LONU-341011 format. One record per residue: residue number from 1; residue in three letters; x, z, y of N, C-alpha, C, O in turn. Coordinates in steps of 0.02 Angstrom, whole numbers, plus 50000, padded with zeros to 5 digits. Each point is the difference from the previous one (the first is absolute). Layout:
N
+-----+------+-------+-------+-------+-------+-------+-------+-------+-------+-------+-------+-------+-------+
: seq : type :  n_xx :  n_zz :  n_yy : ca_xx : ca_zz : ca_yy :  c_xx :  c_zz :  c_yy :  o_xx :  o_zz :  o_yy :
+-----+------+-------+-------+-------+-------+-------+-------+-------+-------+-------+-------+-------+-------+
: NUM :  ALA :     X :     Z :     Y :     X :     Z :     Y :     X :     Z :     Y :     X :     Z :     Y :
...
+-----+------+-------+-------+-------+-------+-------+-------+-------+-------+-------+-------+-------+-------+
***
This chain:
68
+-----+------+-------+-------+-------+-------+-------+-------+-------+-------+-------+-------+-------+-------+
: seq : type :  n_xx :  n_zz :  n_yy : ca_xx : ca_zz : ca_yy :  c_xx :  c_zz :  c_yy :  o_xx :  o_zz :  o_yy :
+-----+------+-------+-------+-------+-------+-------+-------+-------+-------+-------+-------+-------+-------+
:   1 :  MET : 53844 : 54767 : 55220 : 50069 : 49985 : 49987 : 50005 : 49962 : 49934 : 49959 : 50008 : 49955 :
:   2 :  ASP : 50091 : 49950 : 50040 : 50011 : 49961 : 49940 : 50049 : 50033 : 49951 : 50016 : 49971 : 49948 :
:   3 :  GLN : 50007 : 50089 : 50068 : 50048 : 50032 : 49956 : 49964 : 50043 : 49949 : 49949 : 50031 : 50016 :
:   4 :  PRO : 50077 : 49972 : 49923 : 49968 : 50041 : 49949 : 50009 : 50074 : 50016 : 50049 : 50020 : 50033 :
:   5 :  THR : 49905 : 50020 : 49944 : 50004 : 50073 : 50010 : 50055 : 50028 : 49956 : 50001 : 49986 : 49940 :
:   6 :  PRO : 50046 : 50052 : 50088 : 50054 : 50028 : 49959 : 49972 : 50054 : 49955 : 49956 : 50038 : 50019 :
:   7 :  HIS : 50071 : 49964 : 49920 : 49980 : 50050 : 49952 : 50051 : 50057 : 50001 : 50059 : 49987 : 50010 :
:   8 :  PRO : 49919 : 50075 : 49981 : 50047 : 50056 : 50001 : 50050 : 49993 : 49942 : 49985 : 49972 : 49947 :
:   9 :  ALA : 50074 : 50055 : 50064 : 50052 : 49997 : 49948 : 49979 : 50042 : 49941 : 49968 : 50052 : 50008 :
:  10 :  PRO : 50049 : 49925 : 49932 : 49983 : 50040 : 49941 : 50036 : 50067 : 50002 : 50056 : 50005 : 50026 :
:  11 :  SER : 49912 : 50044 : 49946 : 50030 : 50068 : 50000 : 50023 : 50018 : 49930 : 49982 : 49968 : 49951 :
:  12 :  GLY : 50058 : 50084 : 50046 : 50022 : 50025 : 49935 : 50050 : 49956 : 49967 : 50045 : 49973 : 50033 :
:  13 :  SER : 49949 : 50018 : 49901 : 50048 : 49962 : 49962 : 49994 : 49925 : 50011 : 50044 : 49963 : 49979 :
:  14 :  GLU : 49902 : 50014 : 50053 : 49990 : 49929 : 50011 : 50037 : 49974 : 50061 : 50004 : 49939 : 50010 :
:  15 :  ALA : 50025 : 50105 : 50031 : 50034 : 49979 : 50061 : 50061 : 49958 : 49984 : 50039 : 50017 : 49955 :
:  16 :  GLN : 49970 : 49929 : 50082 : 50057 : 49955 : 49992 : 50058 : 50026 : 50042 : 49989 : 50028 : 50053 :
:  17 :  PRO : 50073 : 49963 : 49924 : 50056 : 50020 : 50043 : 50002 : 49955 : 50062 : 49985 : 49941 : 49997 :
:  18 :  VAL : 50034 : 50090 : 50058 : 50005 : 49964 : 50063 : 50074 : 49998 : 50019 : 50036 : 50050 : 49993 :
:  19 :  VAL : 49987 : 49892 : 50030 : 50071 : 49991 : 50017 : 50005 : 49984 : 50074 : 49962 : 49959 : 50027 :
:  20 :  CYS : 50086 : 50073 : 50007 : 50012 : 49987 : 50070 : 50023 : 49928 : 50008 : 50047 : 49978 : 49966 :
:  21 :  ALA : 49921 : 49985 : 50078 : 50017 : 49929 : 50011 : 50067 : 49991 : 50034 : 50028 : 49945 : 50000 :
:  22 :  ARG : 49999 : 50107 : 50029 : 50063 : 49995 : 50036 : 50061 : 50020 : 49958 : 50049 : 49963 : 49995 :
:  23 :  CYS : 49948 : 50097 : 49974 : 50058 : 50026 : 49965 : 49992 : 50004 : 49924 : 50049 : 50010 : 49964 :
:  24 :  GLY : 49889 : 49982 : 50011 : 49990 : 50000 : 49928 : 49986 : 50068 : 49969 : 49996 : 50006 : 49939 :
:  25 :  THR : 49998 : 50046 : 50102 : 49985 : 50067 : 49975 : 49932 : 49997 : 49964 : 49952 : 49970 : 50025 :
:  26 :  GLU : 50043 : 50062 : 49917 : 49939 : 49998 : 49961 : 49963 : 50066 : 50002 : 50031 : 50053 : 49995 :
:  27 :  ALA : 49903 : 49944 : 50012 : 49956 : 50058 : 49997 : 49956 : 49990 : 49939 : 49952 : 49961 : 50003 :
:  28 :  PRO : 50062 : 50072 : 49940 : 49965 : 49986 : 49938 : 49926 : 50016 : 49999 : 49963 : 49971 : 49961 :
:  29 :  ASP : 50014 : 50075 : 50081 : 49930 : 50020 : 49999 : 49959 : 49969 : 50057 : 49951 : 50029 : 50022 :
:  30 :  GLY : 50070 : 49913 : 50002 : 49965 : 49969 : 50057 : 50034 : 50021 : 50064 : 50044 : 50042 : 50000 :
:  31 :  ALA : 49935 : 49927 : 50055 : 50031 : 50013 : 50065 : 49983 : 50070 : 50024 : 49941 : 50018 : 50004 :
:  32 :  PRO : 50109 : 50023 : 50012 : 49987 : 50066 : 50029 : 49969 : 49991 : 50069 : 50008 : 49948 : 50031 :
:  33 :  PRO : 49956 : 50103 : 49993 : 49967 : 49994 : 50066 : 50049 : 49991 : 50057 : 49979 : 49981 : 50055 :
:  34 :  THR : 50085 : 50032 : 49935 : 50049 : 49993 : 50054 : 50028 : 49930 : 50005 : 50035 : 49984 : 50049 :
:  35 :  TRP : 49950 : 49972 : 49904 : 50024 : 49932 : 50002 : 49958 : 49958 : 50046 : 49942 : 50018 : 50013 :
:  36 :  THR : 50085 : 49926 : 50013 : 49964 : 49957 : 50046 : 49979 : 49937 : 49962 : 50038 : 49972 : 49960 :
:  37 :  CYS : 49901 : 50006 : 50053 : 49974 : 49939 : 49969 : 49992 : 49947 : 50053 : 49975 : 50014 : 50055 :
:  38 :  SER : 50046 : 49925 : 49931 : 49995 : 49945 : 50046 : 49975 : 49939 : 49964 : 50019 : 49987 : 49943 :
:  39 :  VAL : 49937 : 49974 : 50089 : 49977 : 49937 : 49971 : 50031 : 49944 : 50039 : 49987 : 49992 : 50060 :
:  40 :  GLU : 50055 : 49969 : 49907 : 50036 : 49945 : 50031 : 49986 : 49936 : 49961 : 50013 : 49996 : 49940 :
:  41 :  ASN : 49962 : 49954 : 50094 : 49983 : 49936 : 49969 : 49954 : 50009 : 49941 : 50006 : 49965 : 49950 :
:  42 :  GLY : 49948 : 50082 : 50055 : 49950 : 50013 : 49947 : 50026 : 50040 : 49942 : 49964 : 50009 : 49951 :
:  43 :  THR : 50096 : 50017 : 50053 : 50030 : 50039 : 49946 : 50010 : 50072 : 50024 : 50028 : 50011 : 50053 :
:  44 :  ARG : 49950 : 50037 : 49907 : 50009 : 50070 : 50016 : 50070 : 50022 : 49980 : 50021 : 49990 : 49944 :
:  45 :  GLN : 50014 : 50041 : 50104 : 50068 : 50025 : 49988 : 50003 : 50073 : 50018 : 49968 : 50022 : 50048 :
:  46 :  TYR : 50070 : 50016 : 49913 : 50008 : 50071 : 50013 : 50073 : 50013 : 50020 : 50046 : 49968 : 49976 :
:  47 :  PHE : 49963 : 50081 : 50070 : 50066 : 50019 : 50022 : 50008 : 50076 : 49994 : 49956 : 50037 : 50022 :
:  48 :  CYS : 50100 : 49985 : 49949 : 50012 : 50071 : 49990 : 50010 : 50035 : 50068 : 50005 : 49967 : 50052 :
:  49 :  VAL : 49997 : 50097 : 49946 : 50007 : 50040 : 50062 : 50063 : 49983 : 50037 : 49999 : 49992 : 50061 :
:  50 :  ASP : 50057 : 50001 : 49904 : 50065 : 49986 : 50033 : 49999 : 49932 : 50034 : 50022 : 49994 : 50058 :
:  51 :  CYS : 49953 : 49955 : 49908 : 49998 : 49933 : 50030 : 49950 : 49997 : 50058 : 50014 : 49968 : 50051 :
:  52 :  ALA : 49930 : 50065 : 49942 : 49950 : 50000 : 50054 : 50028 : 50036 : 50061 : 49989 : 49977 : 50056 :
:  53 :  ARG : 50045 : 50078 : 49935 : 50028 : 50037 : 50057 : 50055 : 49960 : 50035 : 50006 : 49999 : 50061 :
:  54 :  ALA : 50035 : 49967 : 49899 : 50055 : 49961 : 50028 : 49976 : 49939 : 50040 : 50035 : 49975 : 50044 :
:  55 :  ASN : 49904 : 50003 : 49942 : 49974 : 49939 : 50033 : 49934 : 50012 : 50035 : 49959 : 49955 : 50006 :
:  56 :  LEU : 50031 : 50106 : 50017 : 49937 : 50020 : 50030 : 49980 : 49957 : 50059 : 49942 : 49979 : 50005 :
:  57 :  ARG : 50104 : 50006 : 50040 : 49982 : 49959 : 50058 : 49978 : 49930 : 49982 : 49953 : 49973 : 50030 :
:  58 :  ALA : 50079 : 49997 : 49921 : 49981 : 49933 : 49977 : 49932 : 50002 : 49966 : 49960 : 49953 : 50008 :
:  59 :  ILE : 50026 : 50100 : 49954 : 49935 : 50007 : 49968 : 49945 : 50008 : 50052 : 49948 : 49967 : 49996 :
:  60 :  GLU : 50063 : 50076 : 50053 : 49951 : 50010 : 50053 : 49991 : 49937 : 50041 : 49945 : 49989 : 50027 :
:  61 :  GLY : 50106 : 49970 : 49980 : 49995 : 49938 : 50036 : 49970 : 49944 : 49958 : 49995 : 49943 : 50023 :
:  62 :  ARG : 49984 : 50073 : 49916 : 49969 : 49954 : 49954 : 50043 : 49939 : 49983 : 49975 : 49945 : 49992 :
:  63 :  LEU : 50091 : 50067 : 50004 : 50046 : 49948 : 49979 : 50002 : 49996 : 49925 : 50000 : 50052 : 49966 :
:  64 :  ASP : 50003 : 49888 : 50006 : 50006 : 49992 : 49928 : 50064 : 50032 : 49976 : 50050 : 50001 : 50036 :
:  65 :  SER : 49949 : 50024 : 49902 : 50059 : 50034 : 49974 : 50060 : 49952 : 49992 : 50057 : 50023 : 49999 :
:  66 :  SER : 49930 : 49913 : 49996 : 50056 : 49952 : 49997 : 50040 : 49999 : 50065 : 50059 : 49982 : 50000 :
:  67 :  TRP : 49910 : 50038 : 50056 : 50034 : 50003 : 50063 : 50047 : 50060 : 50004 : 50055 : 49994 : 50028 :
:  68 :  TRP : 49923 : 50064 : 49945 : 50042 : 50059 : 50003 : 50035 : 50012 : 49936 : 50038 : 50048 : 49993 :
+-----+------+-------+-------+-------+-------+-------+-------+-------+-------+-------+-------+-------+-------+
***
């Protein structure tokens, strides 16, 4: 494969805040395990639990978030 190997997220105080790409909710300690991660056009996007649940069918259908 031509894609680089992903590196694990930093732990502890080095973790960057993650922001929901849909509603802007912020998770200061990195993405919680309940959040959804999507790669669209080569960019990683995270979606909070509420946004992911509201758009579950579109996510499972692999539709870009700009569509939903």
